[in-house]
Structures are given as C-alpha cells and as structure tokens.
C-alpha positions as CSV (number, residue, x, y, z in Angstrom):
1,M,-1.7,-7.4,-16.0
2,C,2.0,-7.0,-16.5
3,G,5.0,-6.0,-14.5
4,I,4.8,-5.6,-10.8
5,Y,1.0,-5.1,-10.9
6,R,0.7,-8.9,-11.4
7,F,1.9,-9.3,-7.8
8,I,0.8,-6.2,-5.9
9,R,-1.9,-3.6,-6.3
10,H,-0.1,-0.6,-4.8
11,P,3.6,-0.7,-5.5
12,M,4.1,3.1,-5.2
13,Y,2.3,3.2,-1.8
14,G,4.3,0.2,-0.6
15,S,7.6,1.8,-1.6
16,L,6.7,5.0,0.1
17,M,5.8,3.1,3.2
18,L,9.1,1.3,3.2
19,L,10.9,4.6,2.7
20,G,9.1,6.1,5.7
21,L,9.9,3.1,7.8
22,G,13.6,3.2,6.7
23,I,13.9,6.8,7.7
24,Y,12.3,6.0,11.0
25,L,14.8,3.1,11.6
26,K,17.7,5.4,10.8
27,R,16.9,7.6,13.7
28,V,14.3,6.4,16.2
29,T,12.9,9.3,18.1
30,P,9.3,10.2,19.3
31,L,9.0,12.6,16.3
32,T,10.1,10.0,13.7
33,S,7.8,7.4,15.4
34,A,4.8,9.8,15.0
35,L,5.7,10.6,11.4
36,A,6.2,7.0,10.4
37,S,2.9,6.1,12.0
38,I,1.1,8.9,10.1
39,V,2.7,7.8,6.8
40,V,1.7,4.2,7.2
41,I,-1.9,5.1,8.3
42,A,-2.3,7.7,5.5
43,L,-1.1,5.3,2.8
44,V,-3.2,2.4,4.0
45,L,-6.3,4.6,4.1
46,T,-5.5,6.0,0.7
47,A,-5.2,2.5,-0.7
48,L,-8.5,1.4,0.8
49,I,-10.3,4.4,-0.6
50,E,-8.8,3.9,-4.0
51,E,-9.7,0.3,-4.0
52,G,-13.3,1.2,-3.2
53,E,-13.4,3.5,-6.2
54,M,-11.9,0.9,-8.4
55,R,-14.5,-1.7,-7.3
56,A,-17.2,0.9,-8.1
57,C,-15.8,1.6,-11.5
58,F,-14.7,-1.9,-12.6
59,G,-16.9,-4.2,-10.5
60,E,-16.1,-7.9,-10.3
61,E,-13.2,-7.6,-12.7
62,Y,-11.3,-5.6,-10.1
63,G,-12.6,-7.9,-7.3
64,A,-11.0,-10.9,-9.1
65,Y,-7.8,-9.0,-9.5
66,A,-7.8,-8.0,-5.8
67,R,-8.3,-11.6,-4.8
68,R,-5.2,-12.9,-6.7
69,T,-2.8,-10.1,-5.7
70,K,-1.5,-8.6,-2.5
71,R,-2.0,-5.0,-1.4
72,F,1.5,-3.8,-0.6
73,I,4.2,-6.6,-0.3
74,P,4.2,-9.5,-2.8
75,F,3.2,-12.8,-1.3
76,L,2.7,-11.3,2.2
77,V,0.5,-8.2,2.7
C-alpha cells in the first residue's frame, strides 16, 4: 500500500463525513442535525458493506490490511 491507504481504508468516506460535520457545525439546526446524522450513518454502513465485499473477494489478505489500518481517521477510528 502507498499513500493515505497505508493509514486508513476509507479516506474519501472520512473526508465526506468531516465535510458533513463541518457544515453541521457552521449552522446547528434540527435540519442540519438530521442531515449530518444521516450522512454519518450512511457512510459508516457503506464502508461496512464495502469491507464485507472486500473480505469476500480478497480473504485474509484484506483482513490483515484491515487489522493494521484504521477505518476513517488515522491512528483513531
């Protein structure tokens, strides 16, 4: 692996999540709260489904990669 994928498995999903949370923090309303929640839930579910497909396709090789990297935020999540 090279680039950011050495540290996290879903950099695009993580950046979209941070964008959604940033928009939410700019204007906190019930609508933005609901939308931010939907964005986070949808991206987490998408990542989990994608990881299941990757495990089915690549097996233990992907499992080893998943164990040494984080899902969204390097060194944290």
